[in-house]
C-alpha positions, -999 to 999 in steps of 0.1 A, spaced: -199 -209 142 -173 -236 136 -169 -246 99 -150 -277 88 -141 -296 56 -115 -322 44 -88 -296 51 -83 -278 84 -83 -240 89 -53 -224 73 -42 -256 56 -36 -262 19 -68 -270 -1 -64 -304 -18 -59 -300 -55 -91 -319 -65 -111 -288 -53 -90 -265 -76 -87 -257 -113 -57 -281 -114 -79 -310 -102 -116 -319 -107 -127 -284 -97 -155 -297 -75 -168 -281 -43 -154 -296 -11 -177 -311 15 -185 -285 42 -201 -289 76 -209 -262 102 -225 -259 136 -263 -258 136 -274 -224 148 -306 -221 169 -331 -199 151 -314 -203 117 -339 -209 89 -313 -211 61 -276 -207 55 -257 -190 28 -221 -195 17 -197 -171 -1 -162 -183 -10 -138 -155 -18 -101 -149 -25 -90 -115 -11 -55 -120 -26 -65 -119 -62 -46 -94 -83 -78 -74 -92 -92 -74 -57 -114 -99 -39 -125 -126 -63 -157 -147 -57 -155 -184 -62 -189 -196 -50 -223 -182 -40 -249 -206 -26 -279 -197 -5 -312 -210 9 -293 -240 22 -315 -258 47 -290 -283 62 -258 -276 81 -236 -295 57 -230 -299 20 -215 -329 2 -186 -328 -22 -193 -319 -58 -225 -298 -58 -237 -297 -94 -230 -264 -113 -265 -252 -118 -287 -226 -102 -313 -249 -85 -299 -279 -66 -313 -301 -39 -290 -284 -14 -298 -247 -22 -297 -221 -49 -264 -210 -65 -254 -177 -78 -227 -165 -103 -191 -164 -94 -164 -140 -107 -155 -165 -135 -190 -156 -148 -203 -192 -141 -230 -207 -118 -218 -228 -89 -184 -235 -75 -151 -229 -93 -121 -235 -71 -88 -218 -64 -68 -209 -95 -43 -183 -86 -19 -170 -112 12 -192 -114 42 -180 -94 19 -158 -72 25 -177 -40 -3 -188 -17 -37 -172 -19 -62 -174 9 -97 -188 3 -124 -179 28 -154 -202 30 -178 -178 48 -210 -194 62 -239 -172 72 -268 -184 94 -299 -165 85 -332 -160 102 -352 -162 70 -353 -178 35 -342 -152 9 -364 -142 -20 -339 -136 -48 -357 -157 -75 -366 -125 -94 -329 -119 -102 -315 -138 -132 -280 -143 -119 -274 -137 -82 -240 -122 -74 -222 -122 -40 -231 -85 -38 -268 -93 -44 -267 -120 -17 -250 -97 8 -276 -70 2 -304 -96 7 -288 -109 39 -286 -75 55 -304 -76 88 -310 -114 87 -275 -127 97 -276 -143 132 -242 -160 131 -211 -162 109 -183 -187 106 -155 -193 82 -128 -217 72 -97 -205 54 -77 -227 31 -46 -218 11 -36 -227 -24 -8 -218 -49 1 -229 -84 38 -233 -93 
């Protein structure tokens, strides 16, 4: 599944989508998958000093695109958002330690054959979402962007 945004795969993520800019989610678009009922997105940085760091968890997305700047609350018109590793709901962009060089940020999109029932959980983590998606993923795509702070 092809995933696209305002930056191309393996390019630098524009600063407005990072902690040094407006820290808003970038627009995303992906191929519509036949049989997909919903989509889920997990954005992660595998280069973080403490291990993989989660920047965004959003699920029960009905469309195959998201506009820029999804509001930072659990229920949105685009889908439900979980908690990231900053301990916040919604998107928080790249913010690698200064002088660390480039980190890679994977925007992973999962096409699912169902709507997930995670409403009983107070704050859905990436791990909760991965557990709920098990056996329901029919396609996966990703877009990788890079970012560093000097």
